[in-house]
KOLVOPA-887952 format. One line per field, with one value per residue (C-alpha): residue number from 1; residue in three letters; z, y, x. Coordinates in Angstrom, 3 decimals, m for minus. Each point is the difference from the previous one (the first is absolute). Layout:
<kedos>
doro	(NUM; ...)
torti	(ALA; ...)
zz	(Z; ...)
yy	(Y; ...)
xx	(X; ...)
</kedos>
This chain:
<kedos>
doro	(1; 2; 3; 4; 5; 6; 7; 8; 9; 10; 11; 12; 13; 14; 15; 16; 17; 18; 19; 20; 21; 22; 23; 24; 25; 26; 27; 28; 29; 30; 31; 32; 33; 34; 35; 36; 37; 38; 39; 40; 41; 42; 43; 44; 45; 46; 47; 48; 49; 50; 51; 52; 53; 54; 55; 56; 57; 58; 59; 60; 61; 62; 63; 64; 65; 66; 67; 68; 69; 70; 71; 72; 73; 74; 75; 76; 77; 78; 79; 80; 81; 82; 83; 84; 85; 86; 87; 88; 89; 90; 91; 92; 93; 94; 95; 96; 97; 98; 99; 100; 101; 102; 103; 104; 105; 106; 107; 108; 109; 110; 111; 112; 113; 114; 115; 116; 117; 118; 119; 120; 121; 122; 123; 124; 125; 126; 127; 128; 129; 130; 131; 132; 133; 134; 135; 136; 137; 138; 139; 140; 141; 142; 143; 144; 145; 146; 147; 148; 149; 150; 151; 152; 153; 154; 155; 156; 157; 158; 159; 160; 161; 162; 163; 164; 165; 166; 167; 168; 169; 170; 171; 172; 173; 174; 175; 176; 177; 178; 179; 180; 181; 182; 183; 184; 185; 186; 187; 188; 189; 190; 191; 192; 193; 194; 195; 196; 197; 198; 199; 200; 201; 202; 203; 204; 205; 206; 207; 208; 209; 210; 211; 212; 213; 214; 215; 216; 217; 218; 219; 220; 221; 222; 223; 224; 225; 226; 227; 228; 229; 230; 231; 232; 233; 234; 235; 236; 237; 238; 239; 240; 241; 242; 243; 244; 245; 246; 247; 248; 249; 250; 251; 252; 253; 254; 255; 256; 257; 258; 259; 260; 261; 262; 263; 264; 265; 266; 267; 268; 269; 270; 271; 272; 273; 274; 275; 276; 277; 278; 279; 280; 281; 282; 283; 284; 285; 286; 287; 288; 289; 290; 291; 292; 293; 294; 295; 296; 297; 298; 299; 300; 301; 302; 303; 304; 305; 306; 307; 308; 309; 310; 311; 312; 313; 314; 315; 316; 317; 318; 319; 320; 321; 322; 323; 324; 325; 326; 327; 328; 329; 330; 331; 332; 333; 334; 335; 336; 337; 338; 339; 340; 341; 342; 343; 344; 345; 346; 347; 348; 349; 350; 351; 352; 353; 354; 355; 356; 357; 358; 359; 360; 361; 362; 363; 364; 365; 366; 367; 368; 369; 370; 371; 372; 373; 374; 375; 376; 377; 378; 379; 380; 381; 382; 383; 384; 385; 386; 387; 388; 389; 390; 391; 392; 393; 394; 395; 396; 397; 398; 399; 400; 401; 402; 403; 404; 405; 406; 407; 408; 409; 410; 411; 412; 413; 414; 415; 416; 417; 418; 419; 420; 421; 422; 423; 424; 425; 426; 427; 428; 429; 430; 431; 432; 433; 434; 435; 436; 437; 438; 439; 440; 441; 442; 443; 444; 445; 446; 447; 448; 449; 450; 451; 452; 453; 454; 455; 456; 457)
torti	(UNK; UNK; UNK; UNK; UNK; UNK; UNK; UNK; UNK; UNK; UNK; UNK; UNK; UNK; UNK; UNK; UNK; UNK; UNK; UNK; UNK; UNK; UNK; UNK; UNK; UNK; UNK; UNK; UNK; UNK; UNK; UNK; UNK; UNK; UNK; UNK; UNK; UNK; UNK; UNK; UNK; UNK; UNK; UNK; UNK; UNK; UNK; UNK; UNK; UNK; UNK; UNK; UNK; UNK; UNK; UNK; UNK; UNK; UNK; UNK; UNK; UNK; UNK; UNK; UNK; UNK; UNK; UNK; UNK; UNK; UNK; UNK; UNK; UNK; UNK; UNK; UNK; UNK; UNK; UNK; UNK; UNK; UNK; UNK; UNK; UNK; UNK; UNK; UNK; UNK; UNK; UNK; UNK; UNK; UNK; UNK; UNK; UNK; UNK; UNK; UNK; UNK; UNK; UNK; UNK; UNK; UNK; UNK; UNK; UNK; UNK; UNK; UNK; UNK; UNK; UNK; UNK; UNK; UNK; UNK; UNK; UNK; UNK; UNK; UNK; UNK; UNK; UNK; UNK; UNK; UNK; UNK; UNK; UNK; UNK; UNK; UNK; UNK; UNK; UNK; UNK; UNK; UNK; UNK; UNK; UNK; UNK; UNK; UNK; UNK; UNK; UNK; UNK; UNK; UNK; UNK; UNK; UNK; UNK; UNK; UNK; UNK; UNK; UNK; UNK; UNK; UNK; UNK; UNK; UNK; UNK; UNK; UNK; UNK; UNK; UNK; UNK; UNK; UNK; UNK; UNK; UNK; UNK; UNK; UNK; UNK; UNK; UNK; UNK; UNK; UNK; UNK; UNK; UNK; UNK; UNK; UNK; UNK; UNK; UNK; UNK; UNK; UNK; UNK; UNK; UNK; UNK; UNK; UNK; UNK; UNK; UNK; UNK; UNK; UNK; UNK; UNK; UNK; UNK; UNK; UNK; UNK; UNK; UNK; UNK; UNK; UNK; UNK; UNK; UNK; UNK; UNK; UNK; UNK; UNK; UNK; UNK; UNK; UNK; UNK; UNK; UNK; UNK; UNK; UNK; UNK; UNK; UNK; UNK; UNK; UNK; UNK; UNK; UNK; UNK; UNK; UNK; UNK; UNK; UNK; UNK; UNK; UNK; UNK; UNK; UNK; UNK; UNK; UNK; UNK; UNK; UNK; UNK; UNK; UNK; UNK; UNK; UNK; UNK; UNK; UNK; UNK; UNK; UNK; UNK; UNK; UNK; UNK; UNK; UNK; UNK; UNK; UNK; UNK; UNK; UNK; UNK; UNK; UNK; UNK; UNK; UNK; UNK; UNK; UNK; UNK; UNK; UNK; UNK; UNK; UNK; UNK; UNK; UNK; UNK; UNK; UNK; UNK; UNK; UNK; UNK; UNK; UNK; UNK; UNK; UNK; UNK; UNK; UNK; UNK; UNK; UNK; UNK; UNK; UNK; UNK; UNK; UNK; UNK; UNK; UNK; UNK; UNK; UNK; UNK; UNK; UNK; UNK; UNK; UNK; UNK; UNK; UNK; UNK; UNK; UNK; UNK; UNK; UNK; UNK; UNK; UNK; UNK; UNK; UNK; UNK; UNK; UNK; UNK; UNK; UNK; UNK; UNK; UNK; UNK; UNK; UNK; UNK; UNK; UNK; UNK; UNK; UNK; UNK; UNK; UNK; UNK; UNK; UNK; UNK; UNK; UNK; UNK; UNK; UNK; UNK; UNK; UNK; UNK; UNK; UNK; UNK; UNK; UNK; UNK; UNK; UNK; UNK; UNK; UNK; UNK; UNK; UNK; UNK; UNK; UNK; UNK; UNK; UNK; UNK; UNK; UNK; UNK; UNK; UNK; UNK; UNK; UNK; UNK; UNK; UNK; UNK; UNK; UNK; UNK; UNK; UNK; UNK; UNK; UNK; UNK; UNK; UNK; UNK; UNK; UNK; UNK; UNK; UNK; UNK; UNK; UNK; UNK; UNK; UNK; UNK; UNK)
zz	(25.983; 0.647; 0.892; m2.169; 2.815; m0.070; m3.672; 0.569; m2.640; m3.141; m1.749; m2.022; m3.085; 1.982; m0.541; 2.711; 2.403; 2.505; 2.488; 2.943; m0.526; m0.507; 3.211; 1.974; m1.623; 0.627; 3.605; m0.470; 1.423; 2.251; m0.799; 2.797; 0.938; 2.073; 1.957; 1.234; 0.320; m1.849; m3.332; 0.746; 2.027; m2.695; m2.621; 2.173; 0.939; m3.638; m1.185; 2.849; m1.459; m3.223; 0.816; 2.911; 1.611; 2.950; 1.477; 1.759; 2.213; 2.570; 2.333; 2.427; 1.570; m3.394; m1.045; 3.310; m0.616; m3.488; 1.314; 2.410; m2.924; 1.004; m2.830; 1.340; m3.577; m0.647; m3.583; 0.078; 2.738; 2.790; m1.498; m3.203; 1.958; 2.314; m2.969; m1.922; m0.649; 0.043; 2.082; 2.208; 1.214; 1.452; m0.996; m3.052; m0.903; m1.209; m3.012; m1.232; m0.924; m2.325; m3.696; m0.200; 2.730; 0.015; 2.040; 1.240; 2.739; 0.552; m1.438; 2.071; m0.059; 2.500; 2.012; m2.859; m2.495; m1.657; m0.743; 2.882; m1.731; 3.222; 0.017; m3.591; 0.417; 3.262; m1.774; m2.831; 2.490; 1.558; m3.381; m1.282; 3.025; m0.731; m3.788; m1.829; m3.512; m2.762; 1.870; m1.062; 2.413; m0.783; 1.806; 0.598; 2.284; m1.457; m1.002; m2.445; m3.360; 0.336; 3.602; m0.884; m2.383; 1.410; 3.755; 0.729; m2.517; 1.291; 3.549; m1.162; m1.815; 2.912; 2.583; m2.100; m1.926; m3.071; m3.273; m1.162; m3.473; 0.305; 3.389; 0.758; m1.667; 1.198; m0.853; 1.145; 0.411; 1.698; 2.695; m0.806; 2.947; 1.383; 3.739; 1.272; m3.564; m0.268; m3.730; m1.442; 1.428; m0.747; m2.421; m2.108; m0.397; m3.120; 0.963; m1.507; m0.259; m1.235; m0.031; m0.860; m3.108; m1.976; 1.699; 3.438; m1.184; m1.365; 3.211; 2.164; m2.247; 0.288; 3.762; 0.720; m2.365; 2.563; 2.300; m2.225; m1.915; m1.570; m2.208; m0.194; m1.648; m1.018; 0.339; m2.350; 2.826; 3.764; 0.034; m1.905; 2.544; 2.895; m1.579; m0.720; 3.687; 0.908; m2.790; 0.717; 3.594; m0.874; m2.430; 2.734; 2.369; m2.487; m0.698; 3.699; 0.532; m2.661; 1.862; 3.303; m1.481; m1.226; 3.490; 1.556; m2.397; 0.126; 3.786; m0.371; m2.483; 2.438; m2.613; 0.867; m2.056; m0.142; m1.468; m2.739; m0.653; m0.248; m2.610; m1.867; m0.051; m2.118; m2.941; m1.228; m0.099; 3.493; 2.084; 3.264; 2.384; 3.376; 2.563; 3.115; 2.201; m2.070; 2.081; m0.041; m1.398; m3.709; m1.177; 2.815; m0.506; m3.579; m1.598; 2.227; m1.545; m3.436; 1.207; 1.616; m3.081; m2.260; 2.186; m0.116; m3.781; 0.106; m0.442; 2.618; m0.070; m0.259; m0.345; 2.175; 2.672; 0.023; 0.464; 2.932; 1.581; m0.165; 1.316; 2.801; 1.130; 0.341; 3.560; 1.207; m2.068; 1.554; 3.558; m0.361; m1.332; 2.908; 2.345; m2.181; m0.180; 3.738; 0.714; m2.436; 1.930; 3.256; 1.423; 2.544; m2.081; 2.676; 2.410; m2.606; m0.375; m3.522; m1.481; m3.044; m1.861; m2.179; 0.205; m2.522; m3.408; m1.795; 0.663; 1.459; 0.038; 3.264; m1.588; 1.818; m2.294; m1.018; 1.288; m0.519; 2.519; 2.646; m1.221; 0.543; 3.616; 0.369; m1.406; 2.494; 2.820; m0.955; 0.994; 3.347; m1.094; 1.338; m2.229; 0.535; m2.799; m1.319; m2.608; m0.274; m2.298; 1.284; 2.085; 3.409; 1.467; m2.966; 0.213; 3.717; m0.525; m2.767; 1.365; 3.707; m0.251; 0.535; m2.516; 1.168; m0.963; m2.092; 2.532; 2.631; m1.870; 2.080; 0.929; m3.202; m1.054; m3.352; m2.096; m2.680; m2.606; m1.822; m1.407; m1.539; 1.748; m0.743; 3.670; m0.263; m3.237; 1.767; 2.645; 0.027; 1.157; 3.261; 0.647; m0.402; 2.329; 2.819; m0.394; 0.494; 3.130; 0.750; m1.871; 1.763; m0.818; m2.762; m0.543; m2.830; m0.609; m2.339; m2.571; m2.177; m2.872; m2.172; m2.210; m0.296; 1.687; 0.945; m2.048; 0.888; m0.283; 2.250; 2.622; 0.022; 0.295; 3.341; 1.234; m0.414; m1.116; m3.017; m2.015; m2.602; m2.621)
yy	(150.845; m3.561; m0.646; m2.468; m2.546; 0.080; m0.882; m3.516; 0.032; 1.348; m0.780; 2.508; m0.374; 0.344; m3.640; m2.100; m1.766; m2.823; 1.628; m0.222; m3.738; m0.371; 1.857; m2.151; m3.247; 0.718; 1.080; 3.638; 1.108; m1.445; m1.017; 0.878; m1.347; 2.228; m1.959; m3.497; m1.765; m2.975; 1.546; 2.034; m2.609; m2.725; 2.561; 1.373; m3.442; m1.126; 3.051; m0.357; m3.373; 1.770; 3.589; 2.307; 0.649; 1.998; m0.603; 2.932; 0.045; 2.507; m2.811; m0.510; m3.125; m1.652; 0.843; m1.297; m3.340; m0.218; 0.737; m2.904; m2.226; m0.233; 0.138; 0.715; 0.081; m3.616; 1.048; m0.445; m2.491; 0.590; m1.978; 2.042; 3.214; m0.789; m0.721; 3.107; 2.828; 2.500; 3.048; 0.860; 3.551; 2.541; 2.817; 1.768; 1.603; m3.415; 0.587; 2.644; m2.857; m1.583; 0.678; m2.122; 0.362; m2.371; 1.167; m2.936; 1.388; m0.995; 2.001; m0.754; 1.633; 2.349; m0.812; 1.278; m2.198; 2.930; m0.442; 0.645; 1.236; 1.088; m2.846; 0.668; 3.794; m0.324; m2.281; 2.519; 2.734; m2.204; m1.047; 3.580; 1.226; m2.573; m0.156; 0.300; 1.344; m2.607; m2.413; m1.952; m0.236; m2.871; m0.456; m3.458; 1.061; m0.537; 3.336; 1.325; 1.250; 3.359; m0.193; m0.598; 2.928; 2.410; m0.465; m1.707; 1.818; 3.515; m1.132; m1.436; 3.251; 2.192; m1.924; m0.533; 3.248; m2.145; m0.049; m3.209; m0.974; 1.986; m0.830; m3.229; m2.367; m1.906; m3.335; m2.328; m3.777; m1.408; m2.584; m3.377; m2.075; m2.387; m0.399; m3.601; m1.360; m2.502; m0.554; 3.497; 1.756; 3.329; m1.518; m1.945; 2.710; 2.133; 3.559; 3.036; 3.050; 3.505; 3.225; 3.651; m0.582; m2.879; 0.236; m0.387; m3.021; m1.666; 0.624; m1.343; m3.009; m0.917; 0.560; m2.097; m2.702; m0.640; m1.636; m0.846; m3.272; 0.160; 2.947; 3.725; 1.696; 3.608; 1.973; 2.992; 2.487; 0.364; 0.469; m3.251; m1.862; 1.607; m0.968; m3.587; m0.695; 1.313; m1.898; m3.400; 0.136; 1.550; m2.862; m2.580; 1.941; m0.006; m3.716; m0.867; 2.297; m1.980; m3.235; 1.596; 1.094; m3.549; m1.306; 2.310; m1.208; m3.669; 0.166; 0.834; m2.840; m2.351; m0.815; m0.377; 2.611; m2.049; m2.918; 2.310; 1.302; m3.517; m0.872; 3.276; m0.357; m3.132; 2.408; 1.204; 3.725; 0.636; 2.413; m1.973; 2.730; m0.816; 1.882; 1.351; 2.931; 2.537; 2.006; 0.836; 2.844; m0.504; m1.501; 1.565; 3.427; 0.608; 0.164; 2.983; 1.879; m0.568; 0.976; 3.183; 1.218; m0.873; 2.100; 2.905; m0.160; 0.001; m3.708; m2.095; m3.543; m2.601; m3.487; 0.537; 1.847; m2.748; m2.621; 1.919; 0.331; m3.748; m0.954; 2.544; m1.451; m3.571; 0.312; 0.996; m2.786; m2.595; 1.298; m0.077; m3.536; m1.144; 1.234; m1.433; m3.462; m0.115; 0.867; m2.691; m2.439; 0.939; 1.878; 2.816; 2.268; 2.506; m2.767; m2.150; m0.445; 1.079; m0.273; 2.034; m1.801; 2.396; 3.798; 0.992; 1.146; m3.126; m3.465; m0.510; 3.730; 1.991; 3.210; 1.480; 2.984; 0.432; m3.476; m0.845; m2.830; 2.656; 1.710; m3.241; 0.033; 3.614; m0.742; m2.854; 2.245; 2.525; m2.658; m0.481; m3.271; m0.731; m2.005; m1.597; 0.474; m2.617; 0.783; m1.835; 2.543; 3.414; 2.141; m0.487; 3.200; 2.073; m1.505; 0.716; 3.551; 0.747; m1.759; m0.479; m3.744; m3.062; m2.761; m3.497; m2.881; m2.653; m2.694; 1.914; m0.180; m1.963; m0.040; 1.862; 0.451; 1.424; m0.025; 2.693; m0.535; 3.310; m0.441; m3.160; m0.087; m3.204; m0.995; 0.054; m1.981; m2.699; m0.552; m3.366; m0.720; m1.423; 3.293; 1.893; m2.398; 0.793; 3.716; m0.250; m0.486; m3.436; m0.322; 0.883; m0.853; 2.198; 1.633; m0.337; 1.128; 3.027; 0.215; 3.124; m0.602; 3.113; m1.379; m3.529; m1.562; m3.046; m2.183; 0.807; m3.568; m1.435; 2.682; m0.362; m3.778; 0.601; 1.880; 3.478; 2.969; 1.268; 3.229; 1.552; 2.712)
xx	(107.455; 1.172; 3.592; 1.942; m0.063; m3.804; m0.408; m1.264; m2.715; 1.703; 3.255; 2.022; m2.186; m3.214; m0.985; m1.559; 2.327; m0.333; 2.326; m2.393; m0.339; 3.752; 0.821; m2.440; 1.180; 3.672; m0.522; 0.964; m3.351; m2.681; m3.534; m2.447; m3.424; m2.299; m2.598; 0.862; m3.319; m1.482; 1.026; 3.103; 1.873; 0.032; 1.056; 2.792; 1.326; m0.090; 1.940; 2.496; 0.962; 1.025; 1.044; 0.769; m3.375; m1.244; m3.455; m1.660; m3.072; m1.264; m1.113; 2.894; m1.514; m0.379; 3.554; 1.364; m1.737; 1.464; 3.479; m0.450; m0.913; m3.677; m2.550; m3.517; m1.367; 1.091; 0.678; 3.760; 0.696; 2.441; 2.897; 0.013; m0.470; 2.901; 2.257; m1.034; 2.443; m2.882; 0.907; m2.987; m0.406; m2.401; 2.359; m1.481; 3.343; 1.182; m2.245; 2.460; 2.349; m2.570; m0.411; m3.143; m2.631; m2.978; m3.000; m2.097; m2.214; m3.644; m2.883; m3.129; m3.420; m1.597; m3.102; m2.163; 1.905; 1.757; 3.735; 2.356; 3.138; 1.710; 2.570; 1.075; 0.093; 1.935; 2.456; 0.291; 0.919; 2.693; 1.399; m0.060; 1.946; 2.706; m0.057; 3.302; 0.285; m0.024; m2.251; m3.081; m2.935; m2.351; m3.311; m1.491; m2.846; m3.470; m1.542; m2.564; 1.304; 1.707; 1.218; 3.662; 0.329; m2.585; 0.434; 3.327; 2.207; m0.865; 0.844; 3.326; 0.821; m1.069; 2.001; 3.125; 0.202; 0.637; m1.914; m1.645; 1.135; 3.198; 1.514; m1.858; m2.443; m3.078; m1.529; m2.734; m0.011; m3.110; 0.609; m1.521; 1.167; m2.605; 0.770; 0.283; m0.083; 2.855; m0.549; m0.394; 3.030; 1.670; 2.495; m2.522; m2.653; 0.459; 0.965; m1.672; 2.249; m0.748; 1.959; m0.310; 2.107; 1.468; 3.371; m1.540; m1.977; 3.145; 1.938; m2.816; m0.541; 3.673; 0.055; m3.102; 1.258; 2.737; m2.571; m2.987; 0.187; m3.455; 0.812; m0.703; m2.984; 0.607; m3.219; m0.391; m0.543; 0.009; m3.780; m0.513; 2.131; m1.893; m3.317; 1.092; 0.491; m3.448; m1.716; 1.535; m1.229; m3.372; m0.543; 0.589; m2.232; m2.881; 0.333; 0.037; m2.998; m1.863; 0.724; m1.009; m3.315; m0.553; 0.814; m2.602; m2.681; 1.025; m0.228; m3.696; m0.349; 1.735; 2.642; 3.688; 1.864; 3.207; m1.947; m1.253; 3.511; 1.426; m2.602; 0.487; 3.789; m0.217; m0.192; 3.393; m0.719; m1.341; 2.057; 0.417; m1.106; m1.562; m2.102; 1.665; 0.946; 1.937; 2.446; 3.677; 2.034; m0.777; m3.287; m2.023; 1.606; 1.163; m3.476; m0.794; 2.941; m1.539; m3.478; 1.362; 1.817; m2.935; m2.301; 2.445; m0.277; m3.784; m0.706; m1.753; 1.355; m2.736; 1.476; 3.075; m1.983; m2.627; 2.703; 1.439; m3.445; m0.594; 3.429; m0.120; m3.330; 1.233; 1.352; m3.465; m1.600; 2.321; m0.518; m3.776; 0.117; 2.166; m2.723; m2.760; 1.568; 0.632; m3.609; m1.111; 2.197; m1.814; 2.985; m0.232; 2.181; 1.072; 0.950; 1.740; 3.743; 0.928; 3.480; 1.003; 2.774; 1.964; 0.032; 2.681; m1.173; 1.223; 1.350; 3.490; 0.692; 0.343; m1.328; m3.022; m0.535; m3.626; m0.853; m3.649; 0.356; 0.567; m3.173; m1.928; 1.192; m1.116; m3.457; m0.415; 1.194; m2.692; m2.557; 1.722; 1.587; 3.456; 2.290; 3.385; 2.493; 2.433; 2.640; 3.339; 1.696; m1.132; 2.333; m1.606; 1.462; m1.207; m3.482; m0.216; 1.236; m2.508; m3.065; 0.633; m0.572; 2.126; 0.659; m0.896; 2.292; m1.690; 0.890; m1.971; m3.314; m2.463; m3.705; m0.873; m3.597; 1.014; 3.186; 0.214; 2.728; 0.450; 3.517; 1.431; 3.380; 1.890; m0.148; m3.786; 0.038; 2.007; m2.690; m1.741; m3.588; 1.368; 1.797; m3.260; m1.807; 2.422; m0.687; m3.759; m2.043; m1.388; m3.282; m3.188; m3.584; m1.479; 3.357; 2.465; 3.545; m0.011; 2.781; 0.195; 2.413; 0.323; 2.784; m1.429; 3.008; m2.032; m2.313; m3.591; m1.305; 2.703; m0.588; m3.773; 0.323; 1.705; m3.071; 1.431; m2.079; 2.008; m0.128; 2.295; m0.237)
</kedos>
């Protein structure tokens, strides 16, 4: 039986109350964020500007950097981080002080592309061990429909000894942050919230409204909210796969795909998707969660699985075309100096997770080709630790036979033709500079007029 001090969800008449929200808003209780990466850190910092907030992560090195005001994610910026009142900790018992606990840990895939739920189940064990009665646990991690209620809730109950629905409540609010996007930020992206009952939804809607300016959408169930996150990324994945398939075929037709897209986009209802390497923690991963659950239910995904197959093949396609174009330019590929410019999964973001640019490097290495890597935003120490290779500074590029631009970092976009000229070797008879431009940073005609051998998707 609940003690009177634990009756946070019902008033004397049994009607719904907003007491959890009120206690957070007035500073009587903490809000906690578990997992302080590209998603969790911005959420925690934003809430800390409104209410008492504790940010928990198991990574001591990461937390130490945050305490020093250093933001390796580049999502917050060091000035805002240094001025934040967010209380960083690696002590899980601090979660006992929180009446709202937001779980924002990554959910990757295994080597066979099945969901790896270990981070979210580990987080559930930690939260359950430090869960106080009357709390709301809300998951933001991307999962397939059913994970919150069928996998996480039993762990919370087992570890805490509490009963979900009586002693604590659960909700789900899919993260929608787009790392390195300076336009679509946490506060101006509409927030989906869902809860196990109407009261939980109302509390969560009010709590998230403290930091979200774009508005709150109340999903009818937790499973709907879980599915919405998968679908929005699967949709993008399919559309990019369509453009990648076009790029493969247009390459055989000797047509520039970007020229086709520019012409096509003169119509108002085109979707403005482009070919490219699809990696990262969302678009390259989330569709597999959908595919997995569909297969468990006896349905073999066709469209989504086909899109994944195409996008997963693009790193190999790019690597083979680098070799092909160098041979066509009369280069001795194995003896050539090749620079790969950009190895993170997207522009101006230091995140290396599921980077297809790294896969391009691995495919080239399989042919015995040594490449030199340039990336102005990646964490050099992390890259060296993961791949045993050093990052070359852009100013140290010289005597190149081939420049391969895989990621459109702003520093690369700012390069002028004269800058490229300094990076290449002096021209030799029957030899051309090879410029591979996956994101069409440069204008093909202008580059070819300078005598370069140019190729893009």
